[in-house]
VOGU-3710 file (C-alpha; in Angstrom, 3 decimals, decimal comma):
1> msrsektppl> 22,358/76,969/59,835  21,126/78,328/56,465  19,030/81,414/56,090  15,942/79,276/55,314  16,308/77,458/58,652  16,256/80,756/60,555  13,046/82,049/58,984  9,463/81,004/59,782  7,494/79,047/57,144  5,836/81,009/54,376
11> vemrritkff> 3,264/78,217/54,235  2,506/75,472/56,716  0,160/72,517/56,330  -0,862/70,792/59,558  -2,302/67,255/59,743  -3,833/67,473/56,271  -6,149/64,532/55,595  -7,995/63,879/52,349  -10,350/61,003/51,519  -11,516/59,821/48,104
21> gelvandavd> -14,255/57,400/49,115  -12,509/54,780/51,257  -9,061/55,749/49,936  -6,977/57,916/52,263  -4,904/60,016/49,840  -3,353/62,178/52,583  -3,157/60,879/56,138  -2,454/63,629/58,725  0,373/65,128/56,652  2,534/67,965/57,991
31> fearagevha> 4,462/70,047/55,458  6,094/73,455/55,398  8,048/75,632/52,994  10,274/78,433/54,234  11,302/81,707/52,664  14,589/81,371/50,823  14,502/77,601/50,246  13,882/75,067/47,507  11,923/72,219/49,098  11,651/69,002/47,084
41> llgengagkt> 8,540/66,823/47,487  9,098/63,158/46,636  7,170/59,902/46,645  6,021/56,965/44,555  3,021/57,268/42,258  -0,022/57,355/44,490  1,974/58,522/47,524  -0,248/61,592/47,851  2,118/64,406/46,917  0,051/65,775/44,014
51> tlmnilfgml> -3,093/65,688/46,168  -1,248/67,628/48,872  -0,105/70,323/46,433  -3,542/70,551/44,817  -4,880/71,282/48,309  -2,251/73,985/48,801  -3,197/75,556/45,448  -6,922/75,479/46,260  -7,877/72,871/43,662  -8,982/70,452/46,413
61> qpdegeilvq> -10,155/71,061/49,960  -8,890/68,948/52,873  -11,285/66,872/54,948  -9,183/67,561/58,042  -6,287/69,819/58,986  -5,376/73,451/58,435  -3,185/75,662/56,245  -1,278/78,701/57,499  0,215/81,396/55,287  2,862/83,451/57,088
71> grpvrlqspl> 1,503/82,162/60,386  -2,162/82,986/59,738  -4,826/80,284/59,141  -6,414/80,547/55,692  -9,085/78,741/53,651  -8,041/78,087/50,082  -11,257/77,177/48,280  -9,996/77,839/44,741  -6,796/78,658/42,827  -7,944/82,294/42,918
81> darrhrigmv> -7,803/82,154/46,716  -4,309/80,657/46,503  -3,152/83,436/44,197  -4,554/86,070/46,544  -2,355/84,549/49,218  0,596/84,702/46,783  0,803/80,976/46,020  1,463/80,015/42,386  1,659/76,651/40,640  3,205/75,567/37,342
91> hqhfklvpsl> 1,609/72,289/36,263  3,464/69,501/34,486  1,177/69,861/31,469  1,236/73,500/30,448  -2,036/75,395/30,436  -1,214/77,951/27,744  -3,280/78,981/24,711  -0,975/78,438/21,697  -2,722/80,991/19,447  -2,280/83,820/21,968
101> tvaeniflgq> 0,875/85,841/22,560  3,118/85,519/25,600  1,619/88,659/27,177  -1,957/87,600/26,393  -1,351/84,250/28,109  0,283/85,778/31,169  -2,563/88,232/31,766  -5,401/85,941/30,644  -8,215/86,619/33,111  -6,473/89,721/34,445
111> ertrgpfvdl> -6,271/91,711/31,203  -4,729/95,184/31,154  -7,273/97,619/29,773  -7,626/101,229/28,690  -11,265/102,127/28,997  -13,318/99,313/27,405  -10,355/98,038/25,335  -7,569/95,581/26,075  -4,267/97,494/26,261  -1,754/95,148/24,603
121> rraneevarl> 1,022/97,739/24,672  0,762/98,047/28,443  0,617/94,250/28,793  3,757/93,838/26,677  5,603/96,471/28,712  4,612/94,833/32,010  5,742/91,403/30,804  9,079/92,865/29,682  9,623/94,392/33,138  8,559/91,152/34,851
131> aeryglavep> 10,891/89,087/32,653  13,810/91,432/33,343  13,169/91,388/37,102  13,305/87,594/37,275  15,853/86,922/34,554  13,379/85,041/32,348  14,009/86,045/28,746  10,794/86,069/26,670  9,386/88,136/23,809  5,972/89,435/24,973
141> avrverlsvg> 4,419/89,795/21,514  5,346/86,365/20,122  2,621/83,731/19,847  3,149/80,786/22,200  2,798/78,244/19,357  6,141/79,497/17,982  8,051/78,951/21,236  10,223/76,030/22,310  9,148/73,896/25,259  11,720/75,549/27,519
151> vrqrveilka> 10,496/79,049/26,712  6,859/77,973/27,186  7,787/76,899/30,683  9,222/80,357/31,347  5,879/81,822/30,281  4,066/79,555/32,769  6,435/80,649/35,532  5,973/84,327/34,655  2,213/83,814/34,712  2,487/82,555/38,307
161> lsydaqvlil> 4,849/85,381/39,229  2,497/87,984/37,739  0,455/87,505/40,927  3,633/88,320/42,925  3,764/84,723/44,151  5,931/84,142/47,204  5,392/80,376/47,124  5,939/78,692/43,739  4,978/75,036/43,194  6,713/73,364/40,232
171> deptavltpq> 5,238/69,983/39,241  7,777/67,778/37,381  9,291/70,916/35,787  12,140/69,226/33,884  10,114/66,423/32,268  10,394/67,850/28,733  13,578/69,947/28,940  17,008/69,431/27,411  20,004/69,242/29,795  20,866/72,865/28,958
181> etqelfrivr> 17,296/74,036/29,609  17,271/72,086/32,884  20,408/73,850/34,075  18,891/77,204/33,132  15,764/76,338/35,117  17,880/75,435/38,146  19,600/78,830/37,909  16,199/80,512/37,855  14,883/78,437/40,769  17,905/79,235/42,921
191> gfaemgkavi> 17,429/82,897/42,036  13,857/82,766/43,330  15,048/81,323/46,624  17,684/84,045/46,947  14,880/86,608/46,569  13,230/85,134/49,675  10,621/83,033/47,879  9,807/79,404/48,705  9,968/76,955/45,799  8,286/73,535/46,130
201> fithklhevk> 9,844/71,198/43,568  7,977/67,964/42,735  10,156/65,509/40,820  10,983/61,822/40,313  14,610/62,613/39,442  16,669/62,202/42,584  19,847/63,692/41,122  17,890/66,911/40,568  16,911/66,968/44,230  20,551/66,750/45,235
211> evadrltvmr> 21,467/69,498/42,793  18,816/72,134/43,458  16,962/71,496/46,749  17,793/72,651/50,281  15,386/70,260/51,978  13,222/67,349/50,931  10,059/65,692/52,178  9,318/62,072/51,302  5,770/60,687/51,226  4,743/57,034/51,079
221> qgrkvatlst> 1,188/55,637/50,967  -0,363/59,001/51,844  1,855/59,696/54,861  4,935/61,820/55,369  7,832/59,532/56,250  10,679/62,051/56,498  11,765/65,651/56,086  15,529/66,031/55,698  18,206/68,473/54,712  19,329/67,434/51,234
231> geaseheiar> 22,850/66,900/52,449  21,692/64,369/55,057  20,812/61,565/52,613  22,204/59,961/49,474  20,081/59,213/46,409  19,958/55,548/47,448  18,742/56,461/50,934  16,068/58,781/49,522  14,876/56,049/47,140  14,692/53,572/50,013
241> lmvgrevlfr> 12,517/56,025/51,970  10,249/56,403/48,920  9,661/52,719/48,166  10,549/51,009/51,448  13,316/48,832/49,961  16,677/49,024/48,214  16,536/50,289/44,617  19,119/49,596/41,917  19,766/52,854/40,067  22,147/51,885/37,304
251> vekdparpge> 20,896/49,817/34,402  22,958/46,640/34,485  23,444/45,204/31,022  26,083/43,385/29,067  27,290/44,798/25,743  24,809/44,195/22,941  25,414/41,469/20,377  23,229/42,711/17,533  22,238/40,419/14,736  20,523/41,019/11,426
261> pvlqvrglcg> 18,186/44,017/10,869  14,626/43,327/11,990  13,138/46,745/11,173  14,331/48,822/8,233  13,020/52,339/7,628  13,903/54,238/4,447  12,943/57,813/3,537  9,905/57,818/5,817  7,695/60,907/5,826  4,432/61,723/7,602
271> lsdqktpavr> 2,164/64,571/8,638  1,030/65,901/12,007  -2,614/66,195/13,028  -2,462/69,735/11,617  -1,349/68,296/8,235  2,117/69,834/8,476  5,309/67,774/7,924  6,163/65,957/11,174  8,470/63,145/9,985  10,953/64,148/7,286
281> nvsfdvrrge> 12,923/61,599/5,251  13,794/59,355/8,217  15,968/56,273/7,659  17,377/53,804/10,200  17,601/50,115/11,127  16,900/48,270/14,371  18,747/44,972/14,652  18,023/41,830/16,592  19,404/42,009/20,141  19,804/45,779/20,429
291> ivgvagvegn> 17,972/48,783/21,856  17,925/51,853/19,635  16,927/54,972/21,563  15,363/58,075/20,044  16,229/61,264/21,918  14,688/64,676/21,360  12,641/67,417/22,941  8,977/66,437/22,760  7,146/67,687/19,696  9,932/67,005/17,213
301> gqselieila> 8,247/64,127/15,387  8,927/61,231/17,753  5,247/60,573/18,489  4,294/60,690/14,818  7,182/58,357/13,931  5,989/55,744/16,422  2,384/56,051/15,214  3,443/55,567/11,590  5,452/52,464/12,495  2,515/51,104/14,523
311> glrpatagrv> 0,051/51,651/11,662  -1,880/54,350/13,522  -0,876/57,144/11,136  -0,273/56,864/7,368  3,122/57,411/5,811  3,152/59,976/3,002  6,420/58,639/1,560  9,081/56,063/2,264  9,170/52,379/3,108  9,019/50,260/6,277
321> tllgrditra> 10,023/46,598/6,262  9,809/44,089/9,115  11,979/40,980/8,651  12,110/41,774/4,943  8,325/42,141/4,595  6,987/45,491/3,394  4,474/46,701/6,020  4,312/50,352/4,902  0,608/50,090/4,041  -0,299/47,285/6,453
331> gvaerrragl> -2,971/47,732/9,118  -2,394/47,478/12,856  -3,539/43,857/13,155  -1,414/42,749/10,197  1,680/44,400/11,710  1,085/42,670/15,036  0,747/39,301/13,289  4,026/40,060/11,495  5,813/40,420/14,863  5,431/44,060/15,931
341> ahvpedrmdr> 4,450/45,018/19,492  3,806/48,527/20,788  3,863/50,086/24,263  2,196/53,460/23,507  3,161/56,733/25,178  -0,387/57,332/26,457  -1,071/54,130/28,369  -4,610/55,101/29,439  -5,740/56,319/26,026  -4,161/53,736/23,716
351> gvspkasvqe> -2,550/51,181/26,003  -5,614/49,866/27,831  -9,382/50,050/27,987  -9,697/51,583/31,499  -13,179/50,241/32,278  -12,385/46,700/31,118  -10,958/44,214/33,594  -7,286/43,447/34,059  -7,865/39,997/32,532  -9,641/41,414/29,478
361> nlaaghygas> -6,834/43,930/28,898  -4,160/41,255/29,204  -5,970/38,949/26,786  -6,669/41,664/24,169  -4,940/40,710/20,934  -4,290/37,150/22,119  -7,687/35,586/21,480  -6,430/33,821/18,374  -3,695/32,043/20,323  -4,131/28,263/20,377
371> alarrgvldl> -3,020/28,137/24,026  -6,099/30,156/25,035  -8,671/28,238/23,018  -9,930/24,675/22,714  -11,137/23,607/19,259  -11,640/27,231/18,223  -13,590/28,186/21,367  -12,083/30,447/24,032  -11,162/28,523/27,162  -11,868/30,919/30,071
381> rrirawaqel> -10,080/28,696/32,565  -6,911/28,750/30,460  -7,207/32,513/29,927  -7,608/33,078/33,659  -4,591/30,939/34,557  -2,479/32,574/31,831  -3,455/36,111/32,954  -2,790/35,273/36,613  0,668/34,005/35,712  1,407/37,301/33,902
391> lqrydvrgas> 0,320/39,327/36,929  2,782/37,433/39,097  5,632/37,493/36,590  5,327/41,252/36,057  4,730/42,067/39,721  1,410/43,863/39,122  0,463/44,882/42,641  -2,983/45,396/44,124  -4,662/43,846/41,097  -7,230/41,103/40,749
401> lslpvgslsg> -8,194/39,770/37,338  -11,725/41,161/37,588  -10,680/44,660/38,712  -11,053/47,509/36,141  -7,539/48,232/34,940  -8,188/51,981/35,229  -8,310/51,656/39,013  -4,623/50,649/39,162  -1,712/53,034/39,687  0,144/54,285/36,616
411> gnvqkvvlar> 3,065/51,950/37,215  0,858/48,894/37,472  -1,131/49,867/34,362  2,164/50,133/32,492  3,180/46,669/33,702  -0,116/45,274/32,345  0,596/46,847/28,937  4,174/45,593/28,899  3,118/42,078/29,954  0,501/41,866/27,191
421> eialapqflm> 2,844/43,122/24,463  5,811/40,921/25,415  3,496/37,907/25,688  3,021/38,267/21,921  6,676/37,101/21,599  7,326/39,972/19,176  10,316/40,243/16,870  10,219/44,046/17,172  9,075/45,968/20,282  8,437/49,717/20,359
431> aaqptrgldv> 8,389/51,339/23,806  7,296/54,983/23,827  7,825/56,927/27,090  7,762/53,597/28,995  8,446/55,120/32,439  6,761/58,518/32,118  5,352/59,571/35,484  6,483/56,368/37,184  8,290/56,134/40,501  11,788/54,719/40,936
441> gatefihktl> 10,576/51,206/41,804  8,365/50,770/38,731  11,012/52,423/36,546  13,641/49,961/37,768  11,380/46,984/36,928  10,592/48,226/33,415  14,245/48,951/32,650  15,233/45,422/33,714  12,433/43,951/31,596  13,475/45,823/28,439
451> vaerdrgrai> 17,123/44,783/28,833  16,071/41,158/29,393  14,008/41,236/26,192  16,971/42,671/24,288  19,115/39,822/25,583  16,500/37,344/24,319  17,067/38,699/20,815  14,252/41,242/20,518  14,839/44,330/18,407  13,708/47,286/20,532
461> llvsaelsev> 13,015/50,907/19,607  12,871/53,174/22,666  11,467/56,713/22,581  11,814/58,733/25,756  11,824/62,393/26,762  14,189/61,381/29,586  17,669/61,707/28,100  19,217/59,822/31,019  16,885/56,902/30,264  17,811/56,893/26,582
471> mslsdrilvm> 21,518/56,994/27,434  21,425/54,230/30,043  19,171/51,772/28,166  20,225/52,247/24,551  22,982/50,646/22,533  22,634/53,246/19,767  21,031/56,689/19,991  19,244/58,635/17,256  18,484/62,326/17,853  15,377/63,850/16,257
481> yrgeivgefd> 14,921/67,558/15,654  12,023/69,006/13,660  11,129/65,623/12,236  14,604/64,683/11,046  17,316/62,435/12,448  20,153/64,912/12,981  22,610/62,584/14,700  23,417/58,939/15,440  25,658/57,918/18,354  27,133/54,899/20,066
491> aaaadenelg> 25,423/55,124/23,459  28,518/53,994/25,359  30,491/56,973/24,056  27,692/59,580/23,986  27,987/62,823/25,972  24,858/64,320/27,559  25,717/67,938/26,753  26,667/67,058/23,187  23,349/65,269/22,692  21,572/68,313/24,128
501> lymmgvkrqe> 23,075/70,512/21,410  21,703/68,164/18,740  18,298/68,087/20,489  18,186/71,899/20,336  19,160/71,982/16,640  22,481/73,704/17,327  24,447/70,828/15,783  23,748/68,112/13,224  25,730/65,370/11,479  26,041/65,137/7,756
511> rgeadg> 23,980/62,314/6,316  25,808/59,019/6,618  28,093/60,303/9,390  27,821/58,558/12,776  29,705/59,130/16,007  31,534/56,146/17,473
//
C-alpha cells in the first residue's frame, strides 16, 4: 500500500450534481484526492470533468452534493474561497499578463507593498525563494512576454503555489510543451506529491497517465465510471472505460506513394498581428498522396503560415503556387476554387458559424455546386439529403440538420468542419490542430479520415502542437522555430527527443540538408 492510500483525502467531493438547464453535467459524482498522490481525471469531451474541477475551484457551485477539505465541509463560492482553502488551479489557457514581470504576475491582486507603494524588490525576493523551494527555475524580474511556453507554465504553477496550495489542479498541462519540457513538468509534479500535496492531472494523453499518475478516475456522460490504481489498467482498458468501446491507438497506414508537387512554397515571409516577422523565408513542397507535418512549440509561426496559405493573412515576400498556379495574392474564395481546403485551428471562431444550423454550416461554400442546385436555383431537398448523408458518413452524433452547430460537442463540430472541407474534393487540404481538445474516440476517427484522404491522392499539410500526432500521421516532418523551418525529417526514422531539440532551437539543419 502506497503512502497516499494510507492518508485521508485532502479534498473529497460527495455526490456532486450540476445542471445546465436540462443537461446534467455532473450526476452524483464522488471524487477524492489524497495527500502525496497524483490523481488523473479522464473522460471524453463533455464527460463532465472540467465542470467538476471548476466546482472544486469555486468557479461554479453544485446544485447538489458537498465538498470536504481535510474532512471538514466547506462552501467554495469563488476561486478566492478555493485559495483560502489551499486549492490552486492552472488552466489550460494561461491567464498571465505578458507586459508584466514574473513577480508582478505571481502577486497580481496580492501585491507586496511598503507603505502606499508596491515593493518590487520584496516581490522578486519572495518569488526567488518560492522558485528555489519548489525547484521551478524562473527569473522574477523578466517580463512574461519574453518567456518560452514552458517557463510561462512554471509561472502559472508558482502563482498557484504562492497561496501555499495543498491541492493543485492542472488542466491539460502538457498541451503546448516539448517532450523535454513535459518530462521536466513530470519531475516537478512528482516532487509536489512527495511534499505531501495532492495533484489532480486532467489530460487526454493516456501514456502520460501511466507515466505520472498514482490513481485515475474516469468519467463518462457526467458520471464517474471507475477509480483505479494506475497499475490496474492498460491504456486500452482506460480508453474503453472512457468511450464505452474498443479504441485503436496506432495510426494504421501504408507507406506513402507521393506523386507530383501540389503545393509549392518559396521564400515565404509574413508578419504577426503585432507587425513583427512571424514567417521567415519558408520554402517547402507538399506532394500528391502524402501528409507533411509541421512540428513546433506554439507561437513559432505555424498559425501565421497556415493563415498566409489560406489567404487570411498577406504574404510580405515569397511565392505560393497550387498545381502550378500562382495564388500568392489570391483571395480566399479564389484559392478554394483552385482546390485548397482548410480545417482551421479555432473551429468555433473560423471553422463554423455557431448560431447557424448544422445544415447551413455543411453547405457553406458549396452553394455553387451543380449537385445542390436546379437551373441555378438552390434545391433545398437536395441540400438536405446531401447534408444528412455527410452526417452519417462522418458519424456526427447527437446532431439534427436544424440544430445550431454551436450546441454540439467539440469533436462533433470538428467532424462537421472536416466533412464540409473534404466534400469540396480538394487537391490540397490543410488541417491545423485537427484534434485539439478532442477525446480518444473523435481523435481516432479524424486520424483515419486524414489517412484515407492521403490514400485517395490528396496533398495534406498537418499542423499540430501534439508531437506524437505529427509523428504518427506524417510522411515527412518540418520543424518550425521562430518562423523558420529548421529541420526536415522522414517521419518513419524521426526520433522524438531529437525533434524536441529542434523545436527548442537547440539544433538546426543547414539549408538543403534533410534527415533520412
